[in-house]
BAFIVEX-918224 format. One line per field, with one value per atom (N, C-alpha, C): residue number from 1; residue in one letter; x, y, z. Coordinates in steps of 0.05 Angstrom, whole numbers. Layout:
i: NUM  ... $
aa: a  ... $
px: X  ... $
py: Y  ... $
pz: Z  ... $
This chain:
i: 1  1  1  2  2  2  3  3  3  4  4  4  5  5  5  6  6  6  7  7  7  8  8  8  9  9  9  10  10  10  11  11  11  12  12  12  13  13  13  14  14  14  15  15  15  16  16  16  17  17  17  18  18  18  19  19  19  20  20  20  21  21  21  22  22  22  23  23  23  24  24  24  25  25  25  26  26  26  27  27  27  28  28  28  29  29  29  30  30  30  31  31  31  32  32  32  33  33  33  34  34  34  35  35  35  36  36  36  37  37  37  38  38  38  39  39  39  40  40  40  41  41  41  42  42  42  43  43  43  44  44  44  45  45  45  46  46  46  47  47  47  48  48  48  49  49  49  50  50  50  51  51  51  52  52  52  53  53  53  54  54  54  55  55  55  56  56  56  57  57  57  58  58  58  59  59  59  60  60  60  61  61  61  62  62  62  63  63  63  64  64  64  65  65  65  66  66  66  67  67  67  68  68  68  69  69  69  70  70  70  71  71  71  72  72  72  73  73  73  74  74  74  75  75  75  76  76  76  77  77  77  78  78  78  79  79  79  80  80  80  81  81  81  82  82  82  83  83  83  84  84  84  85  85  85  86  86  86  87  87  87  88  88  88  89  89  89  90  90  90  91  91  91  92  92  92  93  93  93  94  94  94  95  95  95  96  96  96  97  97  97  98  98  98  99  99  99  100  100  100  101  101  101  102  102  102  103  103  103  104  104  104  105  105  105  106  106  106  107  107  107  108  108  108 $
aa: m  m  m  k  k  k  f  f  f  r  r  r  t  t  t  a  a  a  v  v  v  l  l  l  l  l  l  s  s  s  a  a  a  l  l  l  l  l  l  a  a  a  v  v  v  s  s  s  a  a  a  a  a  a  a  a  a  s  s  s  a  a  a  e  e  e  t  t  t  l  l  l  l  l  l  i  i  i  e  e  e  r  r  r  v  v  v  q  q  q  e  e  e  e  e  e  n  n  n  k  k  k  a  a  a  s  s  s  l  l  l  p  p  p  t  t  t  r  r  r  g  g  g  l  l  l  s  s  s  m  m  m  a  a  a  q  q  q  v  v  v  e  e  e  a  a  a  r  r  r  y  y  y  g  g  g  a  a  a  p  p  p  t  t  t  q  q  q  r  r  r  l  l  l  d  d  d  p  p  p  r  r  r  g  g  g  g  g  g  q  q  q  k  k  k  r  r  r  q  q  q  w  w  w  p  p  p  t  t  t  i  i  i  n  n  n  r  r  r  w  w  w  s  s  s  y  y  y  p  p  p  d  d  d  f  f  f  t  t  t  v  v  v  y  y  y  f  f  f  e  e  e  k  k  k  n  n  n  k  k  k  v  v  v  i  i  i  d  d  d  v  v  v  v  v  v  a  a  a  n  n  n  k  k  k  a  a  a  s  s  s  a  a  a  e  e  e  e  e  e  i  i  i  g  g  g  p  p  p  k  k  k  p  p  p  p  p  p  i  i  i  r  r  r $
px: -841  -820  -825  -829  -831  -856  -879  -901  -896  -882  -875  -861  -836  -819  -838  -858  -879  -889  -903  -922  -902  -882  -863  -852  -850  -843  -863  -889  -911  -918  -916  -921  -900  -875  -857  -859  -870  -873  -897  -914  -940  -935  -915  -911  -894  -874  -857  -872  -891  -913  -924  -935  -949  -929  -910  -888  -881  -877  -868  -887  -910  -934  -938  -922  -924  -894  -904  -879  -866  -844  -828  -822  -823  -816  -786  -769  -739  -733  -747  -739  -745  -768  -773  -749  -750  -723  -694  -687  -663  -661  -683  -690  -687  -703  -699  -671  -669  -643  -641  -620  -617  -614  -597  -588  -617  -637  -664  -675  -661  -666  -645  -657  -639  -617  -594  -570  -568  -558  -550  -532  -537  -519  -532  -554  -564  -579  -578  -598  -628  -642  -670  -679  -661  -659  -652  -632  -624  -645  -656  -675  -700  -709  -730  -725  -699  -690  -690  -679  -681  -705  -719  -747  -773  -770  -796  -801  -829  -842  -850  -847  -863  -889  -902  -930  -947  -925  -935  -909  -913  -889  -904  -893  -902  -891  -909  -901  -877  -860  -830  -835  -810  -813  -786  -786  -767  -762  -739  -737  -723  -727  -706  -718  -742  -757  -747  -745  -732  -700  -685  -659  -650  -666  -661  -666  -648  -654  -678  -688  -715  -712  -728  -732  -751  -750  -770  -772  -797  -805  -820  -809  -820  -831  -853  -868  -870  -854  -859  -879  -883  -907  -887  -862  -845  -829  -822  -807  -813  -803  -803  -774  -773  -741  -743  -722  -720  -694  -700  -678  -672  -646  -638  -636  -646  -650  -651  -627  -631  -623  -607  -593  -610  -604  -617  -603  -619  -607  -613  -639  -649  -669  -672  -691  -706  -733  -746  -768  -766  -785  -813  -831  -862  -868  -888  -904  -916  -915  -926  -956  -968  -992  -997  -1025  -1031  -1020  -1020  -1007  -977  -963  -932  -930  -914  -901  -878  -880  -864  -867  -849  -858  -881  -895  -923  -914  -934  -927  -922  -910  -899  -922  -920  -944  -951  -978  -979  -986 $
py: 1114  1097  1088  1103  1100  1082  1088  1073  1046  1035  1010  999  1011  1002  993  1013  1006  987  980  958  929  930  907  898  923  912  906  916  909  876  868  845  820  830  811  807  832  826  808  811  796  764  760  734  720  736  724  724  738  733  708  700  678  652  655  634  627  650  639  630  628  614  587  577  547  537  512  490  472  478  456  435  408  387  385  400  394  417  436  458  441  428  411  391  377  356  360  385  399  406  415  421  394  374  347  338  324  307  279  283  266  240  238  215  194  210  191  169  180  163  141  114  97  101  94  104  79  89  74  47  22  -1  -20  -9  -20  -47  -63  -87  -90  -102  -103  -110  -127  -141  -115  -100  -74  -53  -49  -28  -34  -60  -65  -66  -76  -75  -50  -28  2  19  11  28  12  -7  -27  -38  -53  -64  -36  -36  -14  -13  5  10  -8  -6  -24  -31  -57  -66  -66  -48  -44  -62  -71  -92  -88  -107  -102  -95  -81  -72  -86  -90  -100  -130  -135  -163  -181  -207  -224  -222  -212  -215  -189  -167  -141  -142  -161  -162  -141  -125  -105  -121  -108  -121  -112  -127  -123  -102  -86  -62  -66  -67  -71  -44  -35  -7  -15  -3  -7  24  28  54  57  78  83  109  117  140  172  174  193  191  163  165  138  135  108  98  74  64  39  46  32  14  -14  -33  -41  -48  -64  -93  -109  -140  -131  -136  -134  -109  -90  -65  -43  -25  7  22  29  46  76  78  108  109  137  143  163  167  192  199  224  232  237  230  233  261  268  288  295  314  316  320  337  345  348  351  360  384  403  430  434  412  412  404  422  417  397  376  354  335  314  292  274  263  247  225  212  185  161  140  121  108  93  79  52  51  30  1 $
pz: -211  -205  -173  -155  -127  -120  -139  -134  -141  -164  -173  -147  -138  -118  -91  -83  -57  -66  -87  -94  -94  -102  -107  -75  -56  -28  -18  -18  -6  -12  -36  -48  -36  -37  -24  5  19  48  52  40  40  37  19  10  33  38  65  86  95  120  118  92  89  91  80  81  108  125  152  172  162  177  175  156  145  160  168  183  162  158  136  154  138  154  161  135  138  165  166  190  218  217  244  249  225  227  240  225  237  263  273  306  327  314  329  332  352  358  339  322  300  312  338  353  359  355  361  341  316  290  284  271  272  249  250  233  212  185  169  177  169  176  197  211  237  226  233  226  236  222  230  258  271  298  314  311  324  324  306  301  321  313  333  363  372  400  411  395  402  405  383  377  380  387  389  361  363  341  321  299  284  281  281  282  256  232  210  192  183  166  135  115  96  77  53  34  23  17  8  -21  -34  -55  -72  -99  -111  -107  -109  -107  -133  -129  -149  -182  -190  -211  -226  -212  -222  -221  -211  -202  -189  -169  -154  -123  -108  -76  -70  -49  -37  -17  -17  4  20  43  60  78  89  97  127  146  172  177  185  194  225  235  267  265  285  285  276  281  271  250  239  216  208  179  172  159  167  162  139  120  97  97  90  95  71  63  39  51  44  55  84  100  134  141  128  145  131  150  145  124  105  87  85  98  98  121  129  153  143  142  131  156  161  181  170  186  175  184  166  172  200  217  237  242  220  219  187  182  153  142  165  151  148  157  154  125  115  84  87  69  71  50  48  32  37  12  16  36  45  63  47  54  40  25  2  -11  2  10  28  12 $
């Protein structure tokens, strides 16, 4: 019984040590100042005035054929902004490095 407990504890310690070496995107985002990200409801003009031109304007998704609103996406080095028509609906932090665990980059 003691042997099984020792093996189980050793395995748990090994797993926790490996997990602590990885950086989770959510942990980094929680540490950063959220005030530095665009907020819901800002217009495209307001976002561009505050954060400058995006590094990339991704192709819009949705539209009249599917009877869904058009979603525009602007990519900045640290985050991607999602617009419904002309207003911010969400902001997603980008991965800082290949080692960071988090969502995949937006489909180009």
